[in-house]
N, C-alpha and C positions, 0 to 999 in steps of 0.2 A: 894750267898744267901742273898745279901744285901736287895733286894726287899722282899724276903720271911721273913726276920727278921722284917722288917717294918710292914708287914701284920700280922705276928704273934703277935707283940707287940700291934698292933691296935686291933686285935681280943680280946686279953686279956684286953685291955683298955675298949672295948665296953661292956665287961661282968661285969665291975665294975660300980658303980653308977656315971657315968659322967653326967654332966648337961651342958646346954647351957653356963653357966657362966665359965665352964672349957675350952671352946674353945678360940683359939687365934683370933685376929682381922680378918685375912683372912678366917678362918674357919667359923666365925660368918657371914661374907658376903656370903659365899657359902650356909650356912644354910638358910639365909634369902631368897636367890634365890630359893632354893629347896622347900621352903614353898609354892611357887606358883605351884609346881608340885605334891608333896606328901602331904597327910593330916596328917598323924601320926607323931608327933614330935620325938618319939623314933626311927622311921624308918629314919627320916631325920638326926638325930644325928648319927646313925649307918653309914649311907652312907657318911656323912661329914667326919667321922673319917677314912674311908677307902680310901679317896682321897689321892693320892700320888703326889709328886712334878713333876714327869715326868713318861712317859711310858703309858702302856695300861690303867692304873687306874688313870691317871692324870685328872684334872678338865676338860680340853678341850676334852679329849677322852670320858670321862663319859658323858659330856653334849652332845657331838655329837651323842653318842649312844642313849641317851634318846630322842633326837630330831628325829633321824632316826626311832625309834620305833613308835613315835607319828605320823610321816608323812606316815607311811606305808599304802598302800591301804588295802581293806578288805581281799584279799587273803593273803597278806603278814602278816597281823595281825593274821589271822587264823594259818598260818605257825608258827609264833612266839609263839602263845598260845600253839600249839601242842608240840613244842620243850620244852616249860616250863613244860608241863605235863610229859615229859620224862626225864628231868634233875633235879636231887635233889640238892638243895642248901646245901653245906657243905660236899658233897660226892665227892671223887676223881674220875676223869674220865681220862683214858689214851687217847692219840691221836686216837688210834684204836677204843676205845669206842665212842668217839665223831663222828668219821666217820660213825660208825655203826648206832648211834642214828639219825644223820642228814640224812644219806642215807635212813634209814627206814622211817622216817617221810616224806621225799620228795617222796618216792615211794608210801606210803599210801595215800598221798594227790594228787597223779598224777601230780607231778611237775617234770620237766626234771632233770635227774641226772647230777651231776657235772662230766664232762668227762675228764677234765684236772685239774691239780693243786688241786686234790681231798682233800688232807689234809689241804691245805691253805684255800680253800673255806669253808670246813666244820668247821674249827676252827674259821673262820671269822664270820660265823653264830652264833656259840657258844659264842664268845667273845662279840658280839653285844648285847647280852641279859643280861650279868652279869658283876659284878665286880669280877675278877678272880685272884686267887693266882696260880702262876706257881710253881710247885714242880719239882726241878731238882736235879741231882746228878753229882758228878765229875767223868768223865770217863778218864782213863789213855790212852795216846797215845804216840808214839815216833815221835818227830819232824824229818821230812825227810831231812831237810837241816843240822841240827846239830847232829842228832842222840840222842838227849837228851830226857829223859822221861818228859812228861808234862801232864797236865790235862785240860779238857774242860768241860763246863757245858752242860749236856744233859737233855732235858725235859723228865720227867718220867710221869707226869700227871698234870692235872689242877683241881683246886677246886673252884667251883662257891661260892662266899661269899655273894652276894647280888643280888637280882632280880631287874633289872632296870625298868621294866615296872610297873608303879604305879598300885596298886590294885584298882579295880573299885567298 
């Protein structure tokens, strides 16, 4: 739950009155870069605080997602916009919910369905559009080699925290 604790602390931090002057040097540089993409400084501050050192919400990952959204052709942008209409920021979505939403949107837009790697492809479309918190739980299992009880992280749901497509 390391990443989740960072996200939870960040969400709590964004609800307090943080300002640009509270950012560290690296965050200020990212903030400055994002000013060329987003207009509202509160939006930029919120996104800057959600950037993590590594993983799906890292600077590189977030920037790549923003660039991919911008480069999309008309049909891709319509698809992204329709997904945005069907996914509520701050609401938890199970992997099955994501498959249902993405599948339904693809069907309604007469796009080909994902025929293989369904979960992975649907989650990729979802993750491309948002900064996302992964909500997981510890699931017990027995190690086959040692017979010892252990636990592993199992994804329960995802919560979109921030919409990456700039408002027009």
